[in-house]
All heavy atoms as TSV, in Angstrom:
chain	resi	resn	atom	element	x	y	z
A	1	MET	N	N	116.539	84.898	99.372
A	1	MET	CA	C	115.844	84.177	98.314
A	1	MET	C	C	115.387	85.189	97.254
A	1	MET	O	O	114.890	86.260	97.578
A	1	MET	CB	C	114.659	83.418	98.920
A	1	MET	CG	C	113.858	82.645	97.896
A	1	MET	SD	S	112.515	81.711	98.646
A	1	MET	CE	C	113.255	80.106	98.594
A	2	ALA	N	N	115.536	84.830	96.020
A	2	ALA	CA	C	115.165	85.718	94.914
A	2	ALA	C	C	113.651	85.884	94.835
A	2	ALA	O	O	112.893	84.965	95.136
A	2	ALA	CB	C	115.689	85.141	93.613
A	3	MET	N	N	113.242	87.067	94.423
A	3	MET	CA	C	111.819	87.313	94.261
A	3	MET	C	C	111.361	86.809	92.904
A	3	MET	O	O	112.077	86.909	91.910
A	3	MET	CB	C	111.518	88.798	94.436
A	3	MET	CG	C	111.661	89.216	95.879
A	3	MET	SD	S	110.823	90.739	96.255
A	3	MET	CE	C	111.855	91.906	95.423
A	4	ARG	N	N	110.156	86.257	92.919
A	4	ARG	CA	C	109.559	85.711	91.713
A	4	ARG	C	C	108.163	86.287	91.555
A	4	ARG	O	O	107.576	86.792	92.506
A	4	ARG	CB	C	109.500	84.187	91.804
A	4	ARG	CG	C	110.878	83.582	91.993
A	4	ARG	CD	C	110.851	82.091	92.082
A	4	ARG	NE	N	110.128	81.676	93.293
A	4	ARG	CZ	C	109.910	80.417	93.617
A	4	ARG	NH1	N	110.343	79.457	92.843
A	4	ARG	NH2	N	109.259	80.103	94.707
A	5	ALA	N	N	107.629	86.206	90.356
A	5	ALA	CA	C	106.302	86.765	90.061
A	5	ALA	C	C	105.199	85.784	90.440
A	5	ALA	O	O	105.299	84.587	90.176
A	5	ALA	CB	C	106.197	87.105	88.579
A	6	TYR	N	N	104.162	86.333	91.051
A	6	TYR	CA	C	102.955	85.587	91.397
A	6	TYR	C	C	101.756	86.407	90.973
A	6	TYR	O	O	101.802	87.643	91.013
A	6	TYR	CB	C	102.856	85.352	92.916
A	6	TYR	CG	C	103.904	84.425	93.455
A	6	TYR	CD1	C	105.144	84.911	93.861
A	6	TYR	CD2	C	103.672	83.064	93.563
A	6	TYR	CE1	C	106.115	84.065	94.364
A	6	TYR	CE2	C	104.639	82.202	94.058
A	6	TYR	CZ	C	105.857	82.713	94.456
A	6	TYR	OH	O	106.819	81.870	94.948
A	7	LYS	N	N	100.692	85.725	90.600
A	7	LYS	CA	C	99.423	86.390	90.316
A	7	LYS	C	C	98.425	85.972	91.387
A	7	LYS	O	O	98.250	84.787	91.657
A	7	LYS	CB	C	98.875	85.997	88.946
A	7	LYS	CG	C	99.509	86.734	87.812
A	7	LYS	CD	C	98.767	86.458	86.523
A	7	LYS	CE	C	99.357	87.285	85.402
A	7	LYS	NZ	N	98.639	87.046	84.141
A	8	VAL	N	N	97.809	86.975	91.976
A	8	VAL	CA	C	96.732	86.751	92.927
A	8	VAL	C	C	95.521	87.418	92.286
A	8	VAL	O	O	95.437	88.648	92.258
A	8	VAL	CB	C	97.041	87.351	94.305
A	8	VAL	CG1	C	95.913	87.052	95.286
A	8	VAL	CG2	C	98.372	86.828	94.837
A	9	GLN	N	N	94.660	86.620	91.709
A	9	GLN	CA	C	93.596	87.090	90.833
A	9	GLN	C	C	94.249	87.923	89.731
A	9	GLN	O	O	95.050	87.388	88.989
A	9	GLN	CB	C	92.506	87.812	91.618
A	9	GLN	CG	C	91.730	86.859	92.513
A	9	GLN	CD	C	90.576	87.509	93.228
A	9	GLN	OE1	O	90.217	88.654	93.015
A	9	GLN	NE2	N	89.968	86.736	94.116
A	10	ASP	N	N	93.967	89.219	89.633
A	10	ASP	CA	C	94.560	90.041	88.568
A	10	ASP	C	C	95.755	90.866	89.038
A	10	ASP	O	O	96.274	91.687	88.280
A	10	ASP	CB	C	93.502	90.981	87.984
A	10	ASP	CG	C	92.426	90.219	87.231
A	10	ASP	OD1	O	92.733	89.146	86.672
A	10	ASP	OD2	O	91.278	90.696	87.201
A	11	ILE	N	N	96.175	90.679	90.259
A	11	ILE	CA	C	97.272	91.462	90.823
A	11	ILE	C	C	98.574	90.680	90.695
A	11	ILE	O	O	98.652	89.517	91.094
A	11	ILE	CB	C	96.992	91.800	92.300
A	11	ILE	CG1	C	95.715	92.641	92.410
A	11	ILE	CG2	C	98.174	92.516	92.926
A	11	ILE	CD1	C	95.271	92.906	93.829
A	12	VAL	N	N	99.604	91.337	90.172
A	12	VAL	CA	C	100.927	90.715	90.059
A	12	VAL	C	C	101.759	91.193	91.242
A	12	VAL	O	O	101.857	92.390	91.517
A	12	VAL	CB	C	101.622	91.097	88.734
A	12	VAL	CG1	C	103.036	90.528	88.687
A	12	VAL	CG2	C	100.807	90.602	87.556
A	13	VAL	N	N	102.332	90.237	91.942
A	13	VAL	CA	C	103.142	90.528	93.122
A	13	VAL	C	C	104.491	89.849	92.947
A	13	VAL	O	O	104.572	88.707	92.485
A	13	VAL	CB	C	102.461	89.991	94.408
A	13	VAL	CG1	C	103.317	90.277	95.627
A	13	VAL	CG2	C	101.079	90.587	94.578
A	14	PHE	N	N	105.545	90.561	93.327
A	14	PHE	CA	C	106.871	89.958	93.368
A	14	PHE	C	C	107.197	89.656	94.818
A	14	PHE	O	O	107.160	90.542	95.671
A	14	PHE	CB	C	107.924	90.882	92.741
A	14	PHE	CG	C	107.811	90.934	91.254
A	14	PHE	CD1	C	107.170	91.977	90.624
A	14	PHE	CD2	C	108.324	89.906	90.484
A	14	PHE	CE1	C	107.041	92.018	89.252
A	14	PHE	CE2	C	108.202	89.932	89.096
A	14	PHE	CZ	C	107.563	90.991	88.485
A	15	ALA	N	N	107.475	88.400	95.077
A	15	ALA	CA	C	107.758	87.933	96.432
A	15	ALA	C	C	108.598	86.668	96.335
A	15	ALA	O	O	108.703	86.063	95.267
A	15	ALA	CB	C	106.451	87.646	97.166
A	16	SER	N	N	109.165	86.265	97.455
A	16	SER	CA	C	109.955	85.032	97.441
A	16	SER	C	C	109.080	83.802	97.651
A	16	SER	O	O	109.469	82.699	97.299
A	16	SER	CB	C	111.070	85.088	98.486
A	16	SER	OG	O	110.544	85.413	99.748
A	17	ARG	N	N	107.878	83.999	98.219
A	17	ARG	CA	C	106.947	82.883	98.425
A	17	ARG	C	C	105.528	83.318	98.092
A	17	ARG	O	O	105.162	84.489	98.212
A	17	ARG	CB	C	106.989	82.429	99.882
A	17	ARG	CG	C	108.309	81.836	100.304
A	17	ARG	CD	C	108.226	81.313	101.713
A	17	ARG	NE	N	107.601	82.297	102.590
A	17	ARG	CZ	C	108.152	82.797	103.678
A	17	ARG	NH1	N	109.332	82.400	104.049
A	17	ARG	NH2	N	107.519	83.673	104.411
A	18	GLY	N	N	104.706	82.352	97.731
A	18	GLY	CA	C	103.316	82.620	97.408
A	18	GLY	C	C	102.521	83.175	98.578
A	18	GLY	O	O	101.633	84.000	98.406
A	19	THR	N	N	102.854	82.736	99.788
A	19	THR	CA	C	102.137	83.245	100.958
A	19	THR	C	C	102.367	84.739	101.141
A	19	THR	O	O	101.452	85.463	101.524
A	19	THR	CB	C	102.533	82.494	102.243
A	19	THR	OG1	O	103.942	82.509	102.378
A	19	THR	CG2	C	102.035	81.071	102.220
A	20	GLU	N	N	103.583	85.198	100.871
A	20	GLU	CA	C	103.861	86.641	100.938
A	20	GLU	C	C	103.040	87.391	99.901
A	20	GLU	O	O	102.491	88.460	100.184
A	20	GLU	CB	C	105.353	86.917	100.698
A	20	GLU	CG	C	106.264	86.431	101.775
A	20	GLU	CD	C	107.720	86.613	101.407
A	20	GLU	OE1	O	108.071	86.539	100.214
A	20	GLU	OE2	O	108.510	86.822	102.337
A	21	ALA	N	N	102.957	86.843	98.706
A	21	ALA	CA	C	102.193	87.469	97.630
A	21	ALA	C	C	100.718	87.572	98.016
A	21	ALA	O	O	100.070	88.600	97.818
A	21	ALA	CB	C	102.358	86.680	96.336
A	22	LYS	N	N	100.198	86.511	98.569
A	22	LYS	CA	C	98.788	86.480	98.991
A	22	LYS	C	C	98.534	87.538	100.061
A	22	LYS	O	O	97.544	88.272	100.000
A	22	LYS	CB	C	98.455	85.084	99.509
A	22	LYS	CG	C	97.050	84.912	100.030
A	22	LYS	CD	C	96.828	83.464	100.473
A	22	LYS	CE	C	95.541	83.277	101.225
A	22	LYS	NZ	N	95.277	81.879	101.553
A	23	LEU	N	N	99.413	87.641	101.037
A	23	LEU	CA	C	99.248	88.620	102.115
A	23	LEU	C	C	99.296	90.055	101.610
A	23	LEU	O	O	98.590	90.924	102.120
A	23	LEU	CB	C	100.320	88.414	103.186
A	23	LEU	CG	C	100.139	87.176	104.061
A	23	LEU	CD1	C	101.382	86.935	104.901
A	23	LEU	CD2	C	98.908	87.318	104.935
A	24	LEU	N	N	100.111	90.315	100.612
A	24	LEU	CA	C	100.177	91.671	100.051
A	24	LEU	C	C	98.963	92.009	99.200
A	24	LEU	O	O	98.465	93.134	99.244
A	24	LEU	CB	C	101.435	91.820	99.187
A	24	LEU	CG	C	102.692	92.281	99.872
A	24	LEU	CD1	C	103.843	92.313	98.882
A	24	LEU	CD2	C	102.511	93.629	100.496
A	25	ALA	N	N	98.509	91.054	98.427
A	25	ALA	CA	C	97.416	91.319	97.482
A	25	ALA	C	C	96.037	91.332	98.138
A	25	ALA	O	O	95.152	92.068	97.704
A	25	ALA	CB	C	97.442	90.291	96.363
A	26	ALA	N	N	95.841	90.530	99.163
A	26	ALA	CA	C	94.506	90.387	99.771
A	26	ALA	C	C	93.861	91.717	100.158
A	26	ALA	O	O	92.689	91.939	99.833
A	26	ALA	CB	C	94.576	89.446	100.965
A	27	PRO	N	N	94.561	92.639	100.810
A	27	PRO	CA	C	93.920	93.910	101.177
A	27	PRO	C	C	93.537	94.770	99.966
A	27	PRO	O	O	92.669	95.630	100.066
A	27	PRO	CB	C	94.964	94.631	102.024
A	27	PRO	CG	C	95.957	93.610	102.402
A	27	PRO	CD	C	95.882	92.521	101.387
A	28	GLU	N	N	94.182	94.524	98.839
A	28	GLU	CA	C	93.836	95.252	97.619
A	28	GLU	C	C	92.539	94.710	97.013
A	28	GLU	O	O	91.853	95.417	96.280
A	28	GLU	CB	C	94.961	95.147	96.588
A	28	GLU	CG	C	96.281	95.709	97.051
A	28	GLU	CD	C	96.232	97.208	97.252
A	28	GLU	OE1	O	95.627	97.900	96.412
A	28	GLU	OE2	O	96.798	97.688	98.251
A	29	LEU	N	N	92.230	93.469	97.316
A	29	LEU	CA	C	91.054	92.818	96.754
A	29	LEU	C	C	89.797	93.059	97.589
A	29	LEU	O	O	88.717	93.256	97.045
A	29	LEU	CB	C	91.299	91.317	96.617
A	29	LEU	CG	C	92.438	90.926	95.679
A	29	LEU	CD1	C	92.773	89.459	95.832
A	29	LEU	CD2	C	92.057	91.253	94.248
A	30	ARG	N	N	89.955	93.004	98.905
A	30	ARG	CA	C	88.829	93.176	99.822
A	30	ARG	C	C	89.334	93.757	101.132
A	30	ARG	O	O	90.462	93.483	101.528
A	30	ARG	CB	C	88.188	91.823	100.137
A	30	ARG	CG	C	87.571	91.128	98.953
A	30	ARG	CD	C	87.255	89.691	99.235
A	30	ARG	NE	N	86.004	89.529	99.973
A	30	ARG	CZ	C	85.453	88.347	100.217
A	30	ARG	NH1	N	86.033	87.240	99.789
A	30	ARG	NH2	N	84.324	88.251	100.877
A	31	PRO	N	N	88.492	94.496	101.851
A	31	PRO	CA	C	88.892	94.984	103.178
A	31	PRO	C	C	89.116	93.810	104.150
A	31	PRO	O	O	88.498	92.745	104.010
A	31	PRO	CB	C	87.699	95.835	103.634
A	31	PRO	CG	C	86.903	96.114	102.408
A	31	PRO	CD	C	87.180	94.989	101.445
A	32	ALA	N	N	89.961	94.017	105.127
A	32	ALA	CA	C	90.281	92.976	106.104
A	32	ALA	C	C	89.034	92.441	106.792
A	32	ALA	O	O	88.927	91.231	107.049
A	32	ALA	CB	C	91.271	93.505	107.133
A	33	GLU	N	N	88.084	93.290	107.084
A	33	GLU	CA	C	86.856	92.857	107.752
A	33	GLU	C	C	86.103	91.824	106.907
A	33	GLU	O	O	85.577	90.848	107.436
A	33	GLU	CB	C	85.955	94.053	108.054
A	33	GLU	CG	C	84.717	93.696	108.838
A	33	GLU	CD	C	85.004	93.060	110.195
A	33	GLU	OE1	O	86.022	93.397	110.832
A	33	GLU	OE2	O	84.215	92.192	110.607
A	34	GLU	N	N	86.072	92.029	105.607
A	34	GLU	CA	C	85.403	91.056	104.729
A	34	GLU	C	C	86.125	89.717	104.737
A	34	GLU	O	O	85.492	88.659	104.704
A	34	GLU	CB	C	85.295	91.596	103.306
A	34	GLU	CG	C	84.273	92.689	103.152
A	34	GLU	CD	C	84.121	93.149	101.711
A	34	GLU	OE1	O	84.395	92.356	100.780
A	34	GLU	OE2	O	83.728	94.306	101.524
A	35	TRP	N	N	87.457	89.738	104.778
A	35	TRP	CA	C	88.210	88.479	104.850
A	35	TRP	C	C	87.917	87.766	106.163
A	35	TRP	O	O	87.784	86.546	106.197
A	35	TRP	CB	C	89.717	88.721	104.719
A	35	TRP	CG	C	90.157	89.103	103.347
A	35	TRP	CD1	C	90.774	90.262	102.988
A	35	TRP	CD2	C	90.037	88.347	102.137
A	35	TRP	NE1	N	91.038	90.271	101.645
A	35	TRP	CE2	C	90.601	89.108	101.090
A	35	TRP	CE3	C	89.512	87.103	101.833
A	35	TRP	CZ2	C	90.649	88.657	99.778
A	35	TRP	CZ3	C	89.557	86.651	100.525
A	35	TRP	CH2	C	90.124	87.426	99.516
A	36	ARG	N	N	87.803	88.532	107.256
A	36	ARG	CA	C	87.492	87.910	108.552
A	36	ARG	C	C	86.115	87.256	108.537
A	36	ARG	O	O	85.898	86.229	109.166
A	36	ARG	CB	C	87.564	88.949	109.670
A	36	ARG	CG	C	88.976	89.231	110.135
A	36	ARG	CD	C	88.994	90.047	111.400
A	36	ARG	NE	N	88.683	91.443	111.169
A	36	ARG	CZ	C	89.551	92.383	110.848
A	36	ARG	NH1	N	90.818	92.070	110.709
A	36	ARG	NH2	N	89.183	93.626	110.678
A	37	GLU	N	N	85.181	87.871	107.833
A	37	GLU	CA	C	83.823	87.330	107.773
A	37	GLU	C	C	83.709	86.147	106.806
A	37	GLU	O	O	82.791	85.348	106.923
A	37	GLU	CB	C	82.842	88.427	107.352
A	37	GLU	CG	C	82.667	89.498	108.411
A	37	GLU	CD	C	81.838	90.670	107.936
A	37	GLU	OE1	O	81.330	90.648	106.788
A	37	GLU	OE2	O	81.706	91.629	108.707
A	38	ASP	N	N	84.605	86.061	105.861
A	38	ASP	CA	C	84.556	84.999	104.850
A	38	ASP	C	C	85.898	84.275	104.807
A	38	ASP	O	O	86.665	84.396	103.847
A	38	ASP	CB	C	84.205	85.603	103.492
A	38	ASP	CG	C	83.909	84.546	102.440
A	38	ASP	OD1	O	83.972	83.341	102.755
A	38	ASP	OD2	O	83.617	84.941	101.294
A	39	VAL	N	N	86.160	83.518	105.842
A	39	VAL	CA	C	87.441	82.824	105.962
A	39	VAL	C	C	87.630	81.814	104.833
A	39	VAL	O	O	88.742	81.613	104.353
A	39	VAL	CB	C	87.559	82.145	107.346
A	39	VAL	CG1	C	88.832	81.328	107.456
A	39	VAL	CG2	C	87.507	83.197	108.444
A	40	ALA	N	N	86.550	81.212	104.373
A	40	ALA	CA	C	86.653	80.244	103.281
A	40	ALA	C	C	87.219	80.899	102.022
A	40	ALA	O	O	88.022	80.293	101.308
A	40	ALA	CB	C	85.288	79.622	102.987
A	41	ALA	N	N	86.832	82.142	101.760
A	41	ALA	CA	C	87.366	82.860	100.599
A	41	ALA	C	C	88.852	83.136	100.787
A	41	ALA	O	O	89.636	83.053	99.835
A	41	ALA	CB	C	86.599	84.155	100.374
A	42	TRP	N	N	89.258	83.453	102.014
A	42	TRP	CA	C	90.670	83.692	102.309
A	42	TRP	C	C	91.482	82.424	102.042
A	42	TRP	O	O	92.526	82.454	101.398
A	42	TRP	CB	C	90.856	84.148	103.751
A	42	TRP	CG	C	92.272	84.086	104.203
A	42	TRP	CD1	C	92.832	83.170	105.027
A	42	TRP	CD2	C	93.340	84.965	103.813
A	42	TRP	NE1	N	94.171	83.424	105.183
A	42	TRP	CE2	C	94.504	84.522	104.450
A	42	TRP	CE3	C	93.408	86.087	102.986
A	42	TRP	CZ2	C	95.726	85.153	104.290
A	42	TRP	CZ3	C	94.636	86.711	102.834
A	42	TRP	CH2	C	95.765	86.254	103.476
A	43	VAL	N	N	90.974	81.299	102.516
A	43	VAL	CA	C	91.670	80.022	102.321
A	43	VAL	C	C	91.745	79.686	100.829
A	43	VAL	O	O	92.756	79.190	100.345
A	43	VAL	CB	C	90.966	78.897	103.113
A	43	VAL	CG1	C	91.553	77.539	102.771
A	43	VAL	CG2	C	91.080	79.173	104.609
A	44	ALA	N	N	90.698	79.992	100.094
A	44	ALA	CA	C	90.648	79.675	98.660
A	44	ALA	C	C	91.509	80.608	97.809
A	44	ALA	O	O	91.850	80.269	96.672
A	44	ALA	CB	C	89.206	79.724	98.167
A	45	LEU	N	N	91.865	81.767	98.342
A	45	LEU	CA	C	92.686	82.725	97.591
A	45	LEU	C	C	94.048	82.110	97.312
A	45	LEU	O	O	94.712	81.599	98.209
A	45	LEU	CB	C	92.831	84.019	98.394
A	45	LEU	CG	C	93.508	85.187	97.701
A	45	LEU	CD1	C	92.701	85.643	96.492
A	45	LEU	CD2	C	93.686	86.342	98.684
A	46	ARG	N	N	94.462	82.137	96.077
A	46	ARG	CA	C	95.714	81.493	95.666
A	46	ARG	C	C	96.660	82.487	95.009
A	46	ARG	O	O	96.241	83.377	94.279
A	46	ARG	CB	C	95.438	80.373	94.660
A	46	ARG	CG	C	94.600	79.263	95.190
A	46	ARG	CD	C	95.459	78.306	96.001
A	46	ARG	NE	N	94.660	77.212	96.482
A	46	ARG	CZ	C	94.547	76.894	97.770
A	46	ARG	NH1	N	95.175	77.585	98.678
A	46	ARG	NH2	N	93.816	75.888	98.142
A	47	ALA	N	N	97.921	82.282	95.263
A	47	ALA	CA	C	98.982	83.000	94.566
A	47	ALA	C	C	99.591	82.014	93.585
A	47	ALA	O	O	100.241	81.054	93.985
A	47	ALA	CB	C	100.021	83.507	95.556
A	48	GLU	N	N	99.332	82.231	92.326
A	48	GLU	CA	C	99.825	81.333	91.280
A	48	GLU	C	C	101.133	81.872	90.708
A	48	GLU	O	O	101.239	83.060	90.422
A	48	GLU	CB	C	98.789	81.219	90.154
A	48	GLU	CG	C	97.430	80.732	90.597
A	48	GLU	CD	C	97.410	79.271	91.021
A	48	GLU	OE1	O	98.268	78.509	90.531
A	48	GLU	OE2	O	96.558	78.924	91.849
A	49	ARG	N	N	102.100	81.000	90.534
A	49	ARG	CA	C	103.376	81.412	89.924
A	49	ARG	C	C	103.141	81.910	88.509
A	49	ARG	O	O	102.342	81.352	87.765
A	49	ARG	CB	C	104.343	80.231	89.888
A	49	ARG	CG	C	105.129	80.068	91.136
A	49	ARG	CD	C	106.236	81.110	91.348
A	49	ARG	NE	N	107.338	80.871	90.429
A	49	ARG	CZ	C	107.851	81.811	89.625
A	49	ARG	NH1	N	107.389	83.030	89.624
A	49	ARG	NH2	N	108.838	81.517	88.825
A	50	ALA	N	N	103.840	82.993	88.164
A	50	ALA	CA	C	103.771	83.569	86.823
A	50	ALA	C	C	105.201	83.748	86.308
A	50	ALA	O	O	105.714	84.876	86.240
A	50	ALA	CB	C	103.014	84.893	86.853
A	51	PRO	N	N	105.873	82.646	85.981
A	51	PRO	CA	C	107.287	82.727	85.581
A	51	PRO	C	C	107.522	83.599	84.355
A	51	PRO	O	O	108.608	84.148	84.184
A	51	PRO	CB	C	107.692	81.281	85.337
A	51	PRO	CG	C	106.421	80.521	85.201
A	51	PRO	CD	C	105.362	81.283	85.937
A	52	GLU	N	N	106.508	83.771	83.520
A	52	GLU	CA	C	106.658	84.615	82.331
A	52	GLU	C	C	106.864	86.090	82.689
A	52	GLU	O	O	107.293	86.886	81.859
A	52	GLU	CB	C	105.454	84.442	81.395
A	52	GLU	CG	C	104.152	85.030	81.906
A	52	GLU	CD	C	103.382	84.146	82.886
A	52	GLU	OE1	O	103.895	83.093	83.321
A	52	GLU	OE2	O	102.249	84.528	83.217
A	53	LEU	N	N	106.587	86.452	83.949
A	53	LEU	CA	C	106.758	87.840	84.389
A	53	LEU	C	C	107.990	88.039	85.275
A	53	LEU	O	O	108.264	89.157	85.717
A	53	LEU	CB	C	105.504	88.308	85.151
A	53	LEU	CG	C	104.214	88.315	84.338
A	53	LEU	CD1	C	103.027	88.611	85.235
A	53	LEU	CD2	C	104.306	89.322	83.202
A	54	ASP	N	N	108.737	86.989	85.541
A	54	ASP	CA	C	109.906	87.076	86.413
A	54	ASP	C	C	110.906	88.131	85.955
A	54	ASP	O	O	111.571	88.761	86.778
A	54	ASP	CB	C	110.613	85.728	86.524
A	54	ASP	CG	C	109.910	84.771	87.468
A	54	ASP	OD1	O	109.002	85.196	88.205
A	54	ASP	OD2	O	110.268	83.571	87.450
A	55	ASP	N	N	111.005	88.363	84.665
A	55	ASP	CA	C	111.986	89.327	84.152
A	55	ASP	C	C	111.593	90.777	84.450
A	55	ASP	O	O	112.390	91.686	84.261
A	55	ASP	CB	C	112.194	89.135	82.650
A	55	ASP	CG	C	110.941	89.417	81.844
A	55	ASP	OD1	O	109.834	89.223	82.365
A	55	ASP	OD2	O	111.077	89.818	80.675
A	56	LYS	N	N	110.404	91.012	84.969
A	56	LYS	CA	C	109.950	92.366	85.282
A	56	LYS	C	C	110.296	92.792	86.716
A	56	LYS	O	O	110.016	93.919	87.116
A	56	LYS	CB	C	108.444	92.463	85.066
A	56	LYS	CG	C	108.021	92.069	83.668
A	56	LYS	CD	C	107.114	93.091	83.067
A	56	LYS	CE	C	106.615	92.678	81.706
A	56	LYS	NZ	N	107.552	92.915	80.647
A	57	VAL	N	N	110.877	91.904	87.498
A	57	VAL	CA	C	111.229	92.237	88.877
A	57	VAL	C	C	112.245	93.387	88.894
A	57	VAL	O	O	113.146	93.453	88.063
A	57	VAL	CB	C	111.777	91.010	89.640
A	57	VAL	CG1	C	113.123	90.577	89.126
A	57	VAL	CG2	C	111.830	91.293	91.132
A	58	ALA	N	N	112.045	94.305	89.821
A	58	ALA	CA	C	112.975	95.429	89.995
A	58	ALA	C	C	114.137	94.929	90.841
A	58	ALA	O	O	113.961	94.621	92.021
A	58	ALA	CB	C	112.263	96.601	90.664
A	59	SER	N	N	115.300	94.836	90.247
A	59	SER	CA	C	116.456	94.240	90.926
A	59	SER	C	C	116.861	95.002	92.188
A	59	SER	O	O	117.461	94.419	93.091
A	59	SER	CB	C	117.637	94.137	89.972
A	59	SER	OG	O	117.968	95.412	89.483
A	60	GLU	N	N	116.521	96.283	92.268
A	60	GLU	CA	C	116.886	97.067	93.449
A	60	GLU	C	C	115.943	96.821	94.637
A	60	GLU	O	O	116.247	97.186	95.761
A	60	GLU	CB	C	116.936	98.569	93.130
A	60	GLU	CG	C	115.593	99.216	92.881
A	60	GLU	CD	C	115.066	99.039	91.459
A	60	GLU	OE1	O	115.716	98.395	90.619
A	60	GLU	OE2	O	113.979	99.562	91.205
A	61	ARG	N	N	114.803	96.175	94.393
A	61	ARG	CA	C	113.838	95.919	95.466
A	61	ARG	C	C	114.261	94.690	96.252
A	61	ARG	O	O	114.648	93.668	95.675
A	61	ARG	CB	C	112.433	95.690	94.898
A	61	ARG	CG	C	111.860	96.811	94.056
A	61	ARG	CD	C	111.496	98.048	94.827
A	61	ARG	NE	N	110.424	97.875	95.788
A	61	ARG	CZ	C	109.162	98.241	95.592
A	61	ARG	NH1	N	108.786	98.767	94.461
A	61	ARG	NH2	N	108.292	98.074	96.555
A	62	THR	N	N	114.190	94.783	97.566
A	62	THR	CA	C	114.595	93.662	98.412
A	62	THR	C	C	113.438	93.080	99.216
A	62	THR	O	O	113.593	92.038	99.837
A	62	THR	CB	C	115.707	94.090	99.385
A	62	THR	OG1	O	115.229	95.186	100.167
A	62	THR	CG2	C	116.972	94.479	98.626
A	63	SER	N	N	112.291	93.753	99.223
A	63	SER	CA	C	111.137	93.223	99.939
A	63	SER	C	C	109.974	93.043	98.963
A	63	SER	O	O	109.925	93.697	97.914
A	63	SER	CB	C	110.751	94.154	101.087
A	63	SER	OG	O	110.450	95.430	100.610
A	64	PRO	N	N	109.042	92.159	99.278
A	64	PRO	CA	C	107.914	91.887	98.381
A	64	PRO	C	C	107.140	93.162	98.047
A	64	PRO	O	O	107.020	94.070	98.886
A	64	PRO	CB	C	107.048	90.914	99.183
A	64	PRO	CG	C	107.979	90.301	100.161
A	64	PRO	CD	C	108.976	91.357	100.492
A	65	TYR	N	N	106.605	93.208	96.828
A	65	TYR	CA	C	105.834	94.381	96.405
A	65	TYR	C	C	104.853	94.026	95.301
A	65	TYR	O	O	105.016	93.031	94.612
A	65	TYR	CB	C	106.765	95.507	95.940
A	65	TYR	CG	C	107.520	95.213	94.668
A	65	TYR	CD1	C	107.060	95.679	93.442
A	65	TYR	CD2	C	108.695	94.469	94.679
A	65	TYR	CE1	C	107.751	95.415	92.261
A	65	TYR	CE2	C	109.397	94.201	93.518
A	65	TYR	CZ	C	108.915	94.676	92.315
A	65	TYR	OH	O	109.595	94.412	91.150
A	66	ILE	N	N	103.832	94.872	95.182
A	66	ILE	CA	C	102.846	94.726	94.108
A	66	ILE	C	C	103.401	95.426	92.886
A	66	ILE	O	O	103.841	96.584	92.955
A	66	ILE	CB	C	101.493	95.319	94.530
A	66	ILE	CG1	C	100.903	94.488	95.678
A	66	ILE	CG2	C	100.525	95.364	93.341
A	66	ILE	CD1	C	99.624	95.047	96.263
A	67	TYR	N	N	103.381	94.732	91.770
A	67	TYR	CA	C	103.905	95.269	90.514
A	67	TYR	C	C	102.892	96.240	89.903
A	67	TYR	O	O	101.711	95.928	89.765
A	67	TYR	CB	C	104.176	94.119	89.538
A	67	TYR	CG	C	104.598	94.555	88.164
A	67	TYR	CD1	C	105.821	95.173	87.958
A	67	TYR	CD2	C	103.784	94.332	87.071
A	67	TYR	CE1	C	106.227	95.554	86.704
A	67	TYR	CE2	C	104.175	94.712	85.794
A	67	TYR	CZ	C	105.410	95.326	85.621
A	67	TYR	OH	O	105.790	95.708	84.374
A	68	GLU	N	N	103.379	97.406	89.560
A	68	GLU	CA	C	102.553	98.399	88.882
A	68	GLU	C	C	103.307	98.839	87.630
A	68	GLU	O	O	104.307	99.546	87.717
A	68	GLU	CB	C	102.270	99.584	89.795
A	68	GLU	CG	C	101.478	99.140	91.020
A	68	GLU	CD	C	100.967	100.298	91.840
A	68	GLU	OE1	O	100.791	101.403	91.293
A	68	GLU	OE2	O	100.732	100.071	93.028
A	69	PRO	N	N	102.847	98.385	86.459
A	69	PRO	CA	C	103.549	98.731	85.215
A	69	PRO	C	C	103.574	100.248	84.996
A	69	PRO	O	O	102.646	100.949	85.386
A	69	PRO	CB	C	102.749	98.026	84.137
A	69	PRO	CG	C	101.544	97.483	84.774
A	69	PRO	CD	C	101.641	97.631	86.234
A	70	GLU	N	N	104.635	100.682	84.408
A	70	GLU	CA	C	104.798	102.127	84.152
A	70	GLU	C	C	104.012	102.569	82.958
A	70	GLU	O	O	103.664	101.900	82.084
A	70	GLU	CB	C	106.267	102.442	83.959
A	70	GLU	CG	C	107.055	102.126	85.205
A	70	GLU	CD	C	108.549	102.307	84.984
A	70	GLU	OE1	O	108.973	102.763	83.909
A	70	GLU	OE2	O	109.287	101.990	85.898
């Protein structure tokens, strides 16, 4: 499946699904222990599609990754 752009708060992630994007971005936002203590925040965390950024995907990448502009 092709990777697409997602935004998780201010973090742009390229992944094939929003759940993958959320899993990659969450540790960048808060430590795992904080997510365990605040499960409601984890559930509320959303990966929103950002189709306007799809053209920035690195075609050589085959696994989900956090986008870091050069």
